[in-house]
FITORNU-866139 format. One record per residue: residue in one letter; x, y, z of N, C-alpha, C, O in turn. Coordinates in steps of 0.05 Angstrom, whole numbers, plus 5000, padded with zeros to 4 digits. Layout:
BEGIN
['a' [X Y Z] [X Y Z] [X Y Z] [X Y Z]],
...
end
This chain:
BEGIN
['m' [1106 6448 5159] [1092 6469 5172] [1077 6457 5196] [1073 6433 5198]],
['k' [1068 6475 5213] [1052 6467 5236] [1023 6474 5232] [1016 6497 5225]],
['l' [1005 6455 5238] [0977 6459 5238] [0968 6453 5267] [0971 6430 5276]],
['i' [0956 6473 5280] [0949 6470 5308] [0918 6470 5310] [0905 6489 5300]],
['i' [0907 6450 5323] [0878 6448 5326] [0873 6452 5356] [0884 6438 5373]],
['m' [0855 6471 5362] [0849 6478 5390] [0819 6479 5394] [0804 6489 5378]],
['r' [0811 6469 5417] [0783 6473 5426] [0783 6498 5444] [0802 6503 5458]],
['h' [0762 6513 5442] [0758 6537 5458] [0760 6532 5488] [0758 6509 5496]],
['g' [0763 6553 5503] [0764 6550 5533] [0736 6544 5544] [0716 6545 5529]],
['e' [0735 6539 5569] [0709 6532 5582] [0689 6555 5578] [0696 6578 5582]],
['a' [0665 6547 5571] [0644 6567 5565] [0622 6565 5586] [0619 6546 5600]],
['e' [0606 6587 5588] [0584 6588 5606] [0563 6567 5598] [0563 6557 5575]],
['t' [0546 6560 5617] [0526 6540 5612] [0507 6548 5590] [0500 6572 5587]],
['f' [0498 6529 5574] [0479 6534 5552] [0453 6545 5564] [0441 6532 5581]],
['r' [0444 6568 5553] [0419 6580 5562] [0401 6590 5540] [0377 6591 5543]],
['g' [0413 6597 5518] [0397 6608 5496] [0410 6600 5470] [0410 6577 5462]],
['q' [0422 6620 5457] [0436 6614 5432] [0464 6604 5438] [0480 6617 5451]],
['d' [0470 6580 5428] [0496 6568 5432] [0518 6586 5421] [0540 6589 5433]],
['k' [0513 6599 5398] [0533 6616 5385] [0542 6639 5402] [0564 6649 5399]],
['a' [0525 6648 5421] [0530 6672 5437] [0543 6666 5464] [0549 6685 5479]],
['r' [0547 6641 5471] [0559 6634 5497] [0587 6645 5499] [0603 6644 5480]],
['s' [0593 6657 5522] [0619 6668 5528] [0636 6649 5544] [0627 6630 5556]],
['l' [0662 6656 5546] [0680 6641 5563] [0674 6648 5592] [0666 6671 5598]],
['t' [0678 6629 5610] [0677 6635 5639] [0705 6647 5646] [0723 6648 5629]],
['r' [0707 6656 5671] [0734 6665 5680] [0754 6643 5678] [0777 6647 5671]],
['h' [0745 6619 5685] [0763 6596 5683] [0771 6591 5654] [0794 6585 5648]],
['g' [0752 6594 5636] [0758 6591 5607] [0777 6611 5597] [0795 6605 5580]],
['e' [0775 6636 5606] [0794 6657 5599] [0822 6650 5609] [0842 6653 5594]],
['k' [0823 6640 5634] [0849 6632 5645] [0861 6608 5629] [0885 6608 5623]],
['q' [0844 6589 5622] [0854 6566 5606] [0866 6575 5580] [0888 6566 5572]],
['a' [0852 6593 5566] [0862 6603 5540] [0887 6619 5542] [0905 6617 5526]],
['t' [0889 6635 5563] [0914 6650 5568] [0937 6631 5574] [0959 6635 5563]],
['e' [0933 6611 5591] [0954 6592 5597] [0962 6576 5572] [0985 6570 5568]],
['a' [0942 6569 5555] [0948 6555 5530] [0966 6573 5512] [0984 6563 5500]],
['g' [0960 6599 5512] [0976 6618 5496] [1004 6619 5507] [1024 6621 5492]],
['r' [1007 6619 5534] [1034 6619 5546] [1049 6594 5539] [1073 6595 5532]],
['w' [1036 6571 5540] [1049 6546 5533] [1057 6546 5503] [1080 6539 5496]],
['l' [1039 6556 5486] [1045 6556 5457] [1068 6575 5451] [1085 6568 5434]],
['a' [1069 6598 5464] [1092 6617 5459] [1118 6603 5468] [1138 6607 5454]],
['s' [1118 6589 5490] [1142 6575 5499] [1149 6553 5480] [1173 6549 5473]],
['y' [1129 6538 5471] [1134 6515 5453] [1145 6524 5426] [1164 6512 5415]],
['l' [1133 6545 5415] [1141 6554 5388] [1166 6571 5389] [1182 6572 5369]],
['g' [1171 6584 5411] [1193 6603 5414] [1181 6631 5416] [1162 6637 5401]],
['a' [1191 6646 5434] [1178 6672 5441] [1174 6691 5417] [1154 6706 5416]],
['d' [1191 6690 5397] [1189 6708 5374] [1176 6695 5350] [1177 6707 5328]],
['t' [1165 6671 5353] [1152 6658 5330] [1122 6663 5329] [1108 6655 5348]],
['p' [1113 6677 5309] [1084 6684 5308] [1068 6661 5295] [1079 6644 5280]],
['i' [1043 6661 5301] [1023 6645 5286] [1016 6661 5262] [1006 6684 5264]],
['d' [1020 6650 5238] [1015 6665 5214] [0985 6670 5209] [0977 6691 5200]],
['l' [0968 6650 5216] [0940 6652 5211] [0924 6637 5233] [0930 6614 5238]],
['a' [0905 6650 5245] [0886 6636 5263] [0859 6636 5248] [0847 6656 5241]],
['l' [0849 6612 5244] [0823 6607 5232] [0804 6601 5255] [0806 6580 5268]],
['t' [0786 6620 5261] [0770 6619 5285] [0740 6616 5279] [0730 6629 5261]],
['s' [0727 6599 5294] [0698 6596 5292] [0684 6623 5296] [0695 6641 5309]],
['s' [0661 6626 5284] [0645 6650 5287] [0631 6652 5314] [0618 6672 5320]],
['y' [0633 6631 5330] [0620 6631 5357] [0637 6648 5376] [0661 6649 5375]],
['v' [0623 6662 5394] [0635 6681 5412] [0658 6669 5428] [0679 6680 5430]],
['r' [0653 6645 5439] [0674 6633 5457] [0700 6626 5443] [0721 6627 5455]],
['a' [0698 6619 5417] [0722 6614 5402] [0737 6640 5396] [0762 6640 5398]],
['q' [0723 6661 5390] [0736 6687 5385] [0749 6697 5411] [0770 6709 5410]],
['q' [0735 6693 5434] [0746 6702 5459] [0771 6685 5466] [0790 6696 5477]],
['t' [0771 6660 5459] [0794 6643 5464] [0818 6654 5448] [0840 6655 5458]],
['n' [0813 6661 5423] [0834 6673 5406] [0845 6699 5419] [0869 6703 5418]],
['q' [0827 6715 5429] [0836 6740 5442] [0854 6735 5466] [0875 6748 5469]],
['q' [0846 6716 5483] [0862 6709 5507] [0889 6697 5499] [0909 6705 5509]],
['l' [0888 6679 5480] [0912 6665 5471] [0931 6686 5459] [0956 6685 5463]],
['s' [0920 6705 5444] [0936 6726 5431] [0950 6745 5450] [0968 6760 5442]],
['s' [0942 6744 5475] [0956 6761 5495] [0983 6750 5502] [1000 6763 5514]],
['k' [0988 6724 5494] [1013 6711 5501] [1030 6703 5477] [1054 6699 5479]],
['v' [1017 6700 5454] [1031 6692 5429] [1021 6710 5406] [0997 6715 5405]],
['t' [1038 6719 5389] [1030 6737 5367] [1015 6721 5346] [1024 6700 5336]],
['v' [0991 6731 5339] [0975 6721 5317] [0975 6742 5295] [0964 6764 5299]],
['t' [0988 6736 5273] [0991 6756 5252] [0965 6763 5238] [0959 6787 5233]],
['k' [0949 6743 5233] [0923 6748 5219] [0902 6728 5230] [0908 6705 5235]],
['t' [0878 6738 5233] [0855 6722 5242] [0833 6723 5221] [0826 6744 5211]],
['l' [0822 6699 5214] [0799 6698 5197] [0777 6684 5213] [0781 6663 5225]],
['i' [0753 6696 5213] [0729 6684 5225] [0717 6666 5204] [0713 6675 5181]],
['c' [0711 6642 5211] [0703 6622 5191] [0680 6605 5200] [0681 6592 5221]],
['d' [0658 6604 5185] [0635 6588 5191] [0639 6558 5184] [0622 6542 5190]],
['d' [0662 6552 5171] [0667 6524 5165] [0678 6508 5189] [0679 6484 5189]],
['v' [0686 6522 5211] [0698 6509 5234] [0680 6512 5259] [0690 6513 5281]],
['v' [0654 6513 5255] [0634 6513 5277] [0629 6484 5285] [0638 6466 5272]],
['p' [0615 6480 5308] [0612 6453 5318] [0602 6433 5297] [0611 6410 5297]],
['e' [0583 6441 5280] [0572 6422 5261] [0585 6425 5233] [0575 6414 5213]],
['g' [0608 6438 5232] [0623 6442 5207] [0632 6416 5195] [0636 6396 5209]],
['d' [0635 6416 5169] [0644 6392 5154] [0675 6392 5153] [0687 6410 5141]],
['p' [0688 6373 5166] [0717 6373 5166] [0730 6371 5139] [0752 6382 5135]],
['k' [0717 6358 5120] [0729 6356 5093] [0729 6384 5079] [0748 6391 5066]],
['v' [0707 6398 5082] [0705 6425 5071] [0726 6443 5084] [0740 6458 5070]],
['a' [0728 6442 5110] [0748 6458 5125] [0777 6451 5116] [0794 6468 5114]],
['h' [0782 6425 5112] [0808 6416 5104] [0815 6428 5076] [0837 6437 5072]],
['d' [0796 6426 5058] [0800 6438 5031] [0805 6468 5034] [0823 6478 5020]],
['f' [0791 6482 5051] [0794 6510 5055] [0822 6516 5066] [0836 6535 5056]],
['v' [0831 6501 5085] [0858 6504 5096] [0879 6500 5075] [0898 6516 5073]],
['n' [0875 6480 5058] [0895 6475 5036] [0895 6498 5016] [0917 6505 5006]],
['v' [0873 6510 5011] [0872 6534 4993] [0886 6557 5006] [0901 6572 4993]],
['l' [0881 6561 5032] [0895 6583 5046] [0926 6579 5046] [0941 6598 5042]],
['i' [0934 6554 5049] [0963 6548 5048] [0974 6555 5020] [0996 6566 5018]],
['e' [0960 6548 4999] [0969 6555 4972] [0970 6585 4968] [0988 6595 4955]],
['d' [0950 6599 4979] [0949 6629 4976] [0970 6643 4993] [0978 6665 4987]],
['l' [0978 6630 5015] [0997 6641 5034] [1021 6622 5037] [1025 6611 5058]],
['p' [1037 6618 5016] [1057 6597 5016] [1079 6602 5037] [1093 6583 5044]],
['s' [1082 6626 5047] [1102 6631 5067] [1092 6624 5095] [1108 6625 5114]],
['s' [1067 6616 5098] [1056 6609 5125] [1070 6584 5135] [1073 6564 5122]],
['k' [1078 6586 5160] [1091 6564 5173] [1074 6552 5196] [1077 6529 5203]],
['i' [1056 6569 5207] [1039 6560 5229] [1011 6570 5225] [1006 6594 5222]],
['i' [0992 6551 5225] [0963 6557 5223] [0950 6545 5247] [0954 6522 5254]],
['l' [0933 6561 5260] [0918 6553 5284] [0889 6553 5277] [0879 6572 5265]],
['i' [0875 6532 5285] [0846 6530 5282] [0834 6529 5310] [0840 6511 5325]],
['i' [0816 6548 5316] [0802 6548 5342] [0773 6541 5337] [0759 6556 5324]],
['s' [0764 6519 5348] [0737 6510 5343] [0725 6496 5367] [0730 6503 5390]],
['h' [0709 6476 5362] [0691 6464 5383] [0691 6433 5379] [0700 6423 5359]],
['m' [0681 6420 5400] [0674 6392 5397] [0647 6391 5383] [0631 6409 5389]],
['p' [0641 6373 5366] [0657 6351 5358] [0676 6357 5334] [0692 6340 5326]],
['f' [0674 6382 5324] [0689 6388 5299] [0719 6382 5303] [0731 6371 5285]],
['v' [0731 6391 5325] [0760 6388 5328] [0769 6358 5326] [0789 6352 5315]],
['s' [0752 6341 5338] [0759 6312 5336] [0757 6302 5308] [0774 6287 5298]],
['y' [0736 6309 5294] [0732 6300 5266] [0753 6312 5248] [0762 6299 5229]],
['f' [0760 6338 5253] [0781 6351 5236] [0808 6338 5240] [0823 6334 5221]],
['l' [0815 6331 5265] [0840 6317 5270] [0840 6291 5255] [0861 6284 5242]],
['e' [0819 6276 5255] [0817 6251 5241] [0821 6256 5210] [0834 6240 5197]],
['e' [0809 6277 5201] [0811 6284 5172] [0839 6290 5163] [0847 6282 5141]],
['v' [0854 6304 5180] [0881 6313 5171] [0904 6295 5181] [0926 6297 5171]],
['h' [0898 6277 5199] [0919 6260 5210] [0926 6238 5190] [0909 6225 5178]],
['k' [0952 6233 5187] [0962 6213 5167] [0949 6186 5171] [0942 6172 5152]],
['d' [0946 6177 5196] [0934 6151 5202] [0905 6153 5211] [0895 6133 5223]],
['k' [0892 6176 5206] [0864 6180 5213] [0859 6178 5243] [0838 6170 5252]],
['q' [0880 6184 5259] [0877 6184 5288] [0859 6206 5298] [0859 6228 5286]],
['t' [0845 6202 5319] [0829 6223 5331] [0830 6221 5361] [0842 6203 5372]],
['m' [0817 6240 5375] [0816 6240 5404] [0795 6259 5413] [0785 6275 5397]],
['l' [0787 6258 5438] [0769 6278 5450] [0786 6301 5460] [0808 6297 5471]],
['f' [0776 6325 5457] [0790 6349 5465] [0776 6361 5490] [0752 6366 5489]],
['d' [0790 6364 5512] [0780 6380 5534] [0781 6409 5526] [0793 6416 5506]],
['t' [0768 6427 5541] [0769 6455 5535] [0798 6465 5536] [0813 6458 5554]],
['s' [0805 6480 5516] [0832 6492 5513] [0854 6472 5506] [0878 6479 5507]],
['t' [0847 6447 5499] [0867 6428 5490] [0876 6436 5462] [0860 6445 5446]],
['m' [0902 6432 5457] [0913 6437 5430] [0928 6412 5421] [0942 6399 5437]],
['v' [0926 6407 5395] [0942 6386 5382] [0959 6401 5361] [0948 6414 5343]],
['v' [0985 6397 5363] [1004 6409 5343] [1011 6387 5324] [1022 6366 5332]],
['l' [1005 6391 5298] [1012 6372 5278] [1035 6382 5261] [1037 6406 5255]],
['d' [1053 6364 5254] [1073 6369 5234] [1059 6362 5208] [1055 6338 5202]],
['y' [1051 6383 5193] [1033 6380 5170] [1048 6383 5144] [1063 6402 5140]],
['d' [1043 6364 5126] [1055 6365 5099] [1034 6374 5080] [1016 6359 5073]],
['p' [1035 6399 5071] [1014 6410 5053] [1012 6395 5026] [0991 6393 5015]],
['e' [1034 6384 5017] [1034 6369 4991] [1017 6344 4994] [1003 6336 4975]],
['r' [1020 6331 5016] [1005 6306 5021] [0977 6312 5033] [0959 6295 5030]],
['g' [0974 6335 5046] [0949 6342 5059] [0944 6326 5084] [0921 6322 5092]],
['t' [0966 6317 5097] [0964 6302 5122] [0987 6309 5140] [1006 6322 5132]],
['g' [0984 6301 5165] [1005 6307 5185] [1005 6286 5206] [0988 6268 5208]],
['v' [1025 6289 5224] [1028 6271 5247] [1029 6289 5272] [1038 6312 5271]],
['i' [1020 6278 5294] [1020 6293 5319] [1049 6297 5329] [1065 6279 5332]],
['e' [1055 6323 5333] [1081 6331 5344] [1080 6335 5374] [1099 6328 5388]],
['n' [1058 6346 5383] [1055 6351 5412] [1025 6356 5418] [1009 6363 5401]],
['i' [1018 6352 5444] [0991 6356 5453] [0993 6372 5479] [1009 6367 5497]],
['y' [0976 6393 5480] [0974 6409 5505] [0947 6404 5518] [0926 6408 5505]],
['h' [0948 6396 5543] [0923 6394 5559] [0925 6414 5582] [0945 6416 5596]],
['p' [0904 6430 5586] [0904 6449 5608] [0903 6435 5635] [0894 6413 5637]],
['v' [0913 6449 5655] [0912 6438 5682] [0888 6448 5697] [0884 6441 5720]],
end
């Protein structure tokens, strides 16, 4: 199966509550372009079975923009994938979701730095990690039985 880890698009400057920050116009464009790339990569008729999205506004807006180009069958808002989320807890939750939805072939997680880097390290077979620019995606070939995966592709916005 595919497990896709994505950082939200560019957000407005921090002014008050971090949770309430919205995408900029550039961030909206980044997320839309990422959706276009993902639809092309997966195949035009291949849906994302589940999007696990941070409860922060900019992550939800990223999902909305991305969804304009690729079909997302189901979205769950999740406080486990916020910036300070625990990657081990989120990994356990993803594995439970996979057990509950055994027909799922593609799961997308939309979150933030530093969570996306730590989560990649948590689920990668060799504990590899990286820094994510806004709207960057890592597509993993994920083995649910082992609970690990390897990088299949990386998308960086232009």
